[in-house]
C-alpha positions as CSV (number, residue, x, y, z in Angstrom):
1,M,99.3,75.6,102.2
2,S,99.8,79.6,102.0
3,E,99.0,81.9,99.3
4,V,102.5,82.2,98.1
5,D,102.7,78.2,98.0
6,V,99.8,77.8,95.6
7,L,101.1,80.8,93.4
8,F,104.6,79.2,92.9
9,A,102.9,75.5,92.5
10,S,100.5,77.1,89.9
11,L,103.7,78.7,88.3
12,R,105.9,75.2,88.1
13,Q,103.1,74.1,86.4
14,A,103.2,77.0,83.3
15,A,107.1,77.6,83.3
16,D,110.6,75.4,83.3
17,P,110.5,74.3,87.1
18,Q,114.4,75.0,87.3
19,T,113.7,78.6,86.4
20,V,110.8,78.7,88.7
21,E,112.9,77.3,91.9
22,C,115.4,80.0,91.2
23,I,113.1,82.7,91.4
24,E,111.3,81.1,94.4
25,N,114.6,81.3,96.2
26,V,115.4,84.6,95.2
27,V,112.1,85.5,96.6
28,T,112.9,83.9,100.2
29,H,116.3,84.6,100.7
30,G,117.6,87.8,98.0
31,S,117.9,91.1,99.0
32,D,115.1,93.8,98.6
33,R,116.7,95.5,96.1
34,E,117.2,91.9,93.8
35,L,113.3,92.0,93.7
36,N,113.0,95.4,92.3
37,R,112.6,95.8,88.8
38,I,114.0,92.8,87.8
39,N,116.2,93.0,84.5
40,A,115.4,89.6,83.2
41,L,118.3,88.6,80.9
42,A,120.7,89.6,83.4
43,F,118.8,87.5,86.3
44,A,119.4,84.6,83.7
45,D,123.0,85.7,83.2
46,K,123.7,85.4,87.2
47,H,122.1,82.2,87.8
48,D,123.1,80.1,84.6
49,L,119.3,79.9,83.2
50,D,117.9,80.0,79.6
51,Q,117.0,83.3,79.0
52,E,114.1,82.9,77.0
53,K,113.0,80.5,79.8
54,T,113.8,83.0,82.1
55,I,111.6,85.6,80.3
56,A,108.6,83.2,79.9
57,A,109.0,82.0,83.8
58,F,108.7,85.8,84.7
59,L,105.6,86.3,82.4
60,H,103.8,83.5,83.4
61,A,104.7,84.5,86.9
62,A,102.9,88.3,86.1
63,R,99.9,86.8,84.8
64,I,99.0,85.0,88.2
65,G,100.0,88.1,89.8
66,A,103.4,87.1,91.5
67,F,105.3,89.5,89.6
68,E,104.2,93.0,88.5
69,M,105.3,93.8,84.8
70,T,106.5,97.5,84.1
71,W,107.4,99.1,80.8
72,N,109.9,101.8,81.0
73,V,110.9,104.9,78.5
74,L,114.5,105.2,78.9
75,C,116.9,107.9,78.1
76,P,119.4,106.8,75.4
77,G,122.0,108.7,76.9
78,C,122.0,108.6,80.9
79,G,119.9,105.4,81.1
80,G,117.3,107.0,83.3
81,V,114.0,106.2,83.2
82,L,112.0,109.0,81.8
83,D,108.3,107.7,82.1
84,S,107.0,104.2,83.3
85,G,103.6,102.4,83.0
86,A,102.1,98.7,83.4
87,T,101.1,98.5,80.2
88,L,102.7,99.2,76.7
89,K,99.8,101.5,76.1
90,T,101.2,104.1,78.5
91,V,103.7,105.0,76.0
92,V,101.6,107.6,74.4
93,H,103.6,110.8,73.6
94,E,105.7,111.3,70.6
95,T,108.7,112.9,72.4
96,Y,110.4,112.2,75.8
97,H,112.7,114.7,77.3
98,C,115.5,114.0,79.5
99,A,116.4,116.5,81.9
100,L,119.8,115.5,83.2
101,C,121.0,115.3,79.5
102,A,119.2,118.3,78.5
103,A,117.9,116.2,75.3
104,G,114.7,114.7,73.6
105,Y,114.1,111.6,72.2
106,E,111.4,109.9,70.0
107,P,110.5,106.6,71.4
108,T,111.5,103.2,69.8
109,L,111.1,99.9,70.9
110,D,114.3,99.0,70.3
111,E,116.5,100.4,73.3
112,M,114.5,103.1,74.9
113,V,111.6,100.6,76.0
114,E,112.7,98.0,78.4
115,V,110.3,95.6,80.5
116,T,111.7,94.9,84.2
117,F,109.4,92.6,86.9
118,T,109.1,93.3,90.7
119,V,107.7,90.8,93.1
120,S,103.9,91.7,94.1
121,P,103.7,92.7,97.4
122,R,101.2,89.9,97.6
123,V,104.2,87.4,97.6
124,R,106.7,89.6,99.4
125,R,106.7,93.3,100.6
126,I,109.9,95.0,99.6
127,A,111.2,98.8,100.1
128,G,110.9,99.1,96.3
129,H,106.9,99.2,97.2
130,D,107.1,102.6,98.3
131,P,109.7,104.1,96.9
132,D,109.4,107.7,98.4
133,R,111.2,105.8,101.8
134,L,113.8,104.5,100.1
135,P,117.3,106.2,101.0
136,P,118.1,108.9,98.4
137,L,121.0,107.3,96.5
138,E,119.1,103.9,96.2
139,Y,116.3,105.9,95.0
140,Y,118.5,106.7,92.1
141,R,119.9,103.0,92.1
142,Q,116.3,101.3,92.0
143,I,114.0,104.1,90.6
144,F,115.4,106.1,88.5
145,F,118.5,104.4,86.7
146,S,116.8,101.5,84.0
147,S,117.9,97.5,84.4
148,G,120.4,98.6,81.7
149,V,122.8,100.6,83.4
150,D,125.1,98.6,85.5
151,L,125.9,100.1,88.1
152,P,128.6,99.1,90.9
153,D,127.9,97.5,94.3
154,D,130.0,100.3,95.8
155,L,128.0,102.6,93.8
156,E,127.8,105.1,97.5
157,A,131.3,104.9,97.8
158,R,132.2,105.7,93.7
159,F,129.1,108.5,93.9
160,S,130.4,110.1,97.3
161,R,133.7,111.0,95.2
162,I,131.8,113.3,92.8
163,Q,129.2,114.6,95.1
164,L,129.0,117.9,96.6
165,E,125.5,117.3,98.4
166,M,122.5,115.4,98.3
167,I,119.5,116.1,100.8
168,E,116.0,114.9,101.2
169,L,113.2,117.6,101.2
170,A,109.3,116.7,102.2
171,P,106.9,118.1,100.2
172,G,106.9,122.0,101.0
173,E,110.1,122.3,102.4
174,K,112.7,124.3,101.6
175,A,116.6,124.2,102.5
176,F,119.6,126.2,102.7
177,V,122.6,124.6,101.5
178,S,126.6,126.0,101.2
179,L,128.8,124.7,98.9
180,Q,132.6,125.2,97.6
181,L,132.3,125.3,94.1
182,P,134.9,123.5,92.3
183,A,136.2,124.7,89.0
184,Q,134.1,121.9,86.8
185,F,130.9,121.5,85.4
186,V,128.1,121.0,88.2
187,I,124.7,119.7,87.8
188,I,121.8,119.9,90.4
189,F,119.4,117.4,89.6
190,D,116.4,115.7,91.5
191,A,115.7,112.2,90.0
192,V,111.9,112.6,91.6
193,T,110.6,114.9,89.4
194,H,113.9,115.2,86.7
195,S,114.4,118.8,87.5
196,A,118.0,119.9,86.8
197,Q,120.2,123.0,86.7
198,F,123.6,122.9,84.9
199,I,126.4,124.9,86.3
200,D,129.2,125.7,84.5
201,V,132.1,127.0,86.9
202,Q,135.0,128.6,85.7
203,G,137.3,131.4,86.0
204,E,139.2,132.9,88.9
205,P,138.2,131.5,92.4
206,T,136.1,134.3,94.3
207,D,135.6,135.3,98.1
208,E,132.0,136.6,97.4
209,R,129.6,134.5,98.7
210,Q,127.4,133.7,95.7
211,T,123.5,132.8,95.5
212,L,121.4,130.4,93.6
213,S,117.5,129.1,94.0
214,M,116.2,126.4,92.4
215,I,112.8,125.6,93.0
216,I,111.6,121.8,92.5
217,S,107.9,121.0,90.7
218,R,106.1,118.8,88.6
219,T,106.1,121.2,86.0
220,H,109.7,122.3,85.8
221,A,110.7,124.1,83.0
222,L,114.4,123.8,81.1
223,N,117.1,125.6,83.0
224,E,119.6,127.5,81.0
225,T,123.1,126.9,81.9
226,L,124.8,129.3,84.5
227,T,128.0,130.4,84.5
228,L,129.5,130.7,88.1
229,R,133.1,131.2,89.5
230,P,134.9,128.8,91.9
231,G,134.2,129.1,95.7
232,S,131.4,129.4,97.8
233,L,127.9,129.4,97.2
234,R,124.3,129.6,99.1
235,L,121.7,126.9,97.4
236,T,118.5,127.5,98.0
237,L,116.0,124.5,97.3
238,E,112.4,124.7,97.2
239,N,110.3,121.5,96.9
240,H,106.7,122.8,95.4
241,T,105.5,118.9,94.7
242,D,103.4,116.5,96.9
243,R,106.3,114.0,97.4
244,R,109.5,113.6,98.9
245,V,112.3,115.0,96.4
246,V,116.0,113.8,96.5
247,P,118.1,116.6,94.8
248,N,121.9,116.4,94.9
249,V,125.1,118.5,93.5
250,C,127.3,116.3,92.1
251,I,130.6,117.1,89.4
252,A,129.6,116.3,86.1
253,G,133.4,114.5,84.9
254,D,134.5,111.7,83.7
255,E,133.8,109.5,86.8
256,L,130.0,110.1,86.5
257,H,130.1,109.3,82.8
258,D,131.9,106.2,83.7
259,L,129.5,105.3,85.9
260,L,126.3,105.8,83.7
261,G,128.4,104.2,80.9
262,R,128.6,101.0,82.1
263,R,125.7,99.0,80.4
264,R,124.3,95.1,80.3
265,P,121.5,94.0,77.8
266,F,118.1,94.1,79.3
267,L,114.5,92.9,78.0
268,T,113.8,95.4,75.3
269,A,109.9,95.9,74.5
270,K,111.0,94.8,70.9
271,R,112.4,91.5,72.4
272,L,109.0,91.1,74.2
273,L,106.7,91.7,71.3
274,T,108.7,89.1,69.6
275,N,108.4,86.4,72.1
276,Q,106.0,83.6,71.5
277,S,105.1,83.1,75.4
278,F,104.1,87.0,75.5
279,R,101.9,86.7,72.8
280,D,100.3,83.4,73.6
281,I,99.5,85.3,77.3
282,Y,98.7,88.1,76.3
283,R,97.1,88.2,73.0
284,T,95.5,91.3,72.0
285,D,96.1,93.3,75.4
286,T,99.1,95.3,74.2
287,L,98.7,98.2,72.1
288,D,96.0,100.7,71.8
289,V,94.2,100.4,68.1
290,D,95.6,104.4,68.0
291,Q,99.3,103.7,69.1
292,R,102.2,103.6,66.0
293,L,105.2,102.9,67.9
294,K,108.5,102.6,65.9
295,I,110.9,99.7,65.9
296,T,113.9,100.6,64.0
297,S,115.1,96.8,63.4
298,L,113.0,93.8,63.3
299,T,113.3,90.7,61.2
300,F,110.4,89.0,59.6
301,L,110.2,85.4,58.2
302,F,106.9,84.4,56.3
303,T,106.2,80.9,54.8
304,D,103.6,79.2,52.7
305,L,102.9,75.9,51.7
306,R,103.6,75.5,47.4
307,G,100.4,73.6,45.9
308,S,98.7,73.0,49.3
309,T,95.2,73.0,47.4
310,A,96.2,70.6,45.2
311,L,97.1,68.6,48.1
312,Y,93.6,68.7,49.6
313,E,92.5,67.7,46.0
314,R,94.7,64.4,46.3
315,V,94.7,63.1,49.7
316,G,91.2,64.5,50.6
317,D,90.1,67.1,53.5
318,L,91.2,65.0,56.6
319,A,94.5,63.8,55.7
320,A,95.3,67.2,53.9
321,F,94.1,68.9,57.4
322,D,96.4,66.5,59.7
323,L,99.5,67.3,57.7
324,V,99.1,71.0,57.3
325,R,98.5,71.3,61.4
326,A,101.6,69.4,61.9
327,H,103.2,71.4,60.0
328,F,101.7,74.2,61.8
329,R,102.5,72.8,64.7
330,V,106.2,72.5,64.1
331,L,107.0,75.3,62.5
332,H,105.5,77.3,65.9
333,E,108.2,75.1,67.8
334,I,111.3,76.1,65.8
335,V,109.9,79.9,66.0
336,A,110.1,80.0,70.1
337,T,113.3,78.3,70.3
338,E,114.8,80.6,68.2
339,A,113.6,83.8,70.4
340,G,110.6,84.6,67.6
341,A,107.1,84.9,67.6
342,V,104.2,83.9,65.2
343,V,102.6,87.2,64.5
344,K,99.6,85.3,62.6
345,T,98.7,82.3,60.0
346,I,96.7,83.5,56.7
347,G,95.7,80.2,55.0
348,D,98.7,77.8,55.0
349,A,101.1,81.2,55.6
350,V,103.0,81.8,58.9
351,M,104.3,85.5,59.4
352,A,106.5,85.2,62.3
353,T,109.0,87.9,64.0
354,F,112.7,87.6,65.4
355,P,115.0,90.1,67.4
356,S,117.4,89.6,64.6
357,P,118.7,88.4,61.1
358,D,120.5,85.0,62.8
359,R,118.0,84.2,64.6
360,A,115.4,84.2,61.7
361,V,118.2,82.0,59.4
362,A,118.8,79.6,62.2
363,A,115.1,79.1,62.1
364,A,114.6,79.0,58.6
365,L,117.1,76.4,58.0
366,K,115.5,74.1,61.2
367,M,112.1,74.7,59.0
368,R,113.5,73.2,56.2
369,E,114.9,70.2,58.0
370,A,111.8,69.4,59.9
371,M,109.5,69.3,56.2
372,L,111.9,67.1,54.7
373,R,111.7,64.9,58.2
374,L,107.8,65.1,57.6
375,N,107.5,64.0,54.0
376,A,109.8,61.6,54.5
377,E,107.8,60.4,57.5
378,H,104.6,60.3,55.2
379,G,106.4,59.0,52.5
380,S,105.7,61.9,50.3
381,N,106.6,65.4,49.0
382,D,103.4,67.0,50.1
383,L,105.0,69.5,52.2
384,L,107.1,71.8,49.7
385,L,107.7,75.0,52.1
386,K,108.7,78.4,50.7
387,I,110.4,80.7,53.1
388,G,111.2,84.7,52.7
389,I,113.4,87.0,55.1
390,H,113.9,90.4,55.4
391,E,115.0,93.2,58.3
392,G,114.4,96.7,58.6
393,P,112.1,99.5,60.7
394,C,108.5,99.2,60.8
395,L,105.3,100.1,63.3
396,A,103.9,97.9,65.8
397,V,100.6,98.3,65.5
398,N,96.8,97.0,66.8
399,L,95.2,95.8,63.6
400,N,92.1,93.6,63.9
401,D,92.4,93.2,67.2
402,R,95.6,91.8,67.5
403,Q,99.5,93.0,68.3
404,D,100.9,93.5,64.8
405,Y,103.1,95.2,62.2
406,F,103.2,97.5,59.4
407,G,105.4,99.1,56.8
408,Q,107.5,98.3,53.7
409,T,110.0,96.0,55.8
410,V,106.8,93.7,56.0
411,N,105.8,94.1,52.4
412,I,108.9,93.1,51.5
413,A,109.5,90.0,53.2
414,S,105.9,88.7,51.8
415,R,107.3,89.4,48.7
416,V,110.7,87.6,48.8
417,Q,108.8,84.8,49.9
418,G,106.7,84.7,47.0
419,L,109.3,84.4,44.8
420,A,110.8,81.6,46.7
421,D,111.3,78.0,45.4
422,P,110.1,74.8,47.3
423,N,112.9,74.5,50.2
424,V,114.9,77.2,48.8
425,I,115.5,80.0,51.8
426,M,115.0,83.5,50.2
427,T,116.5,86.7,51.7
428,T,117.7,90.1,51.2
429,E,120.9,91.8,51.4
430,A,120.1,93.0,55.0
431,I,119.9,89.7,55.8
432,V,123.3,88.1,54.3
433,E,125.4,91.0,54.9
434,D,124.2,90.1,59.0
435,A,127.7,89.1,60.6
436,Q,126.0,86.3,62.3
437,V,124.3,85.1,59.3
438,S,127.5,84.8,57.4
439,E,129.1,82.5,60.0
440,I,125.7,80.6,60.2
441,L,125.8,79.8,56.6
442,R,129.5,79.5,56.6
443,D,129.4,76.9,59.6
444,S,126.2,75.3,57.4
445,G,127.5,74.6,54.4
446,I,124.8,77.0,52.7
447,T,125.5,78.5,49.4
448,S,123.8,81.6,48.5
449,A,122.9,82.7,44.7
450,S,121.7,86.5,44.1
451,R,119.7,88.1,41.2
452,M,117.7,91.9,41.4
453,A,114.2,91.5,41.2
454,E,110.7,93.3,40.8
455,L,108.8,93.2,44.0
456,Q,104.8,94.0,43.2
457,G,103.8,97.0,44.6
458,I,107.6,98.2,45.8
459,G,108.7,100.3,43.1
460,R,112.3,99.5,42.9
461,E,114.2,96.4,42.3
462,V,115.7,94.5,45.6
463,R,118.9,92.3,45.5
464,I,117.4,88.7,46.6
465,F,119.4,85.9,47.8
466,A,118.5,82.1,47.4
467,L,120.0,80.0,50.1
468,S,120.3,76.4,49.3
């Protein structure tokens, strides 16, 4: 049995066998491009697989060393990868600047950090393992642009219509290029160093040859937009780095914007942090203790058992413990099926996160039904579950050696749960106003009653909704 066979045999034990079979088939028969920086969501859609099972399979594959997981900081404008690392701990800058878009961005985990998977060299050697040897345009496709940019299969043909020049420069090399500038906006850009120069070509055409020099370095400064006239340009490019660079000169018009504007869903850091498989596999090794990473929207669900102390008194420690443990097991399973993750348990309470309000509400409805079934099985009403849900911005942090969340959104969600009656799901306006939540409630025949309530420590009244 080869090492690869052993790895995939191990993977089949840990993840969904159908998904693993599909991954193994692509490893065996797929192109190099298909195995570099894989978009797990696009992979699932292409092969008709369940997204959550696909994410879990790639996470397990990364854990055993069959794949490598990469965290990429993205430009929300062009979709380019601004920085890349093996863990989320590498996202350390307060601002990331995109030279191609001439804009700076504060990183958030919602849409600015993606997670991709690349086959390990021990499983199969691909061209992407040595990116400096990729053809220039393939470098742009596989390394610079994120997996969320849906580049067409005929990228070479389409890009050739707007490309004036593309060259490779070895370390220390200089090149002289002669161009005919059209009366349009032109960009000189290198995807390796992210060096950029903008040229606004306007005015009357000139017969005189214009000249321009550009030094490509690791510490490139932001260049002012130059104004040149249509006509001949002698361009000098110098590579002052220790790597090959691949500068291109292209027309920044509608065709380029159309190419970069085609987007598809991708695995965000937010979605991965609120994935149960990820939390189970990586546990504490996610964030450094000093990191404070913003999430613009995350949904929190809190549960608690009403009267659990009296339950222990009434049925005895052993019976109560078994019943509470069964309740925890059911809640964990439901959270995972709705793309959520249990952050922690506190006594008989659970704190869970979900990527969107509709998944949290769907989980809450399943929890309520599950508790009714457990009570019926035990011939009692001992499990009286209180549920509260709220959505909003927060910080992903490392607290008490675990990946946790901090902020007013968390506080409100906890307080809302405290106001809930048994078997009533309490939510905020942010939840019930969500379009997909409204659809779930309508289809389920769930009614809501609202009131204003003061939440301890919040300092203002909040409108809350009881779903019954």
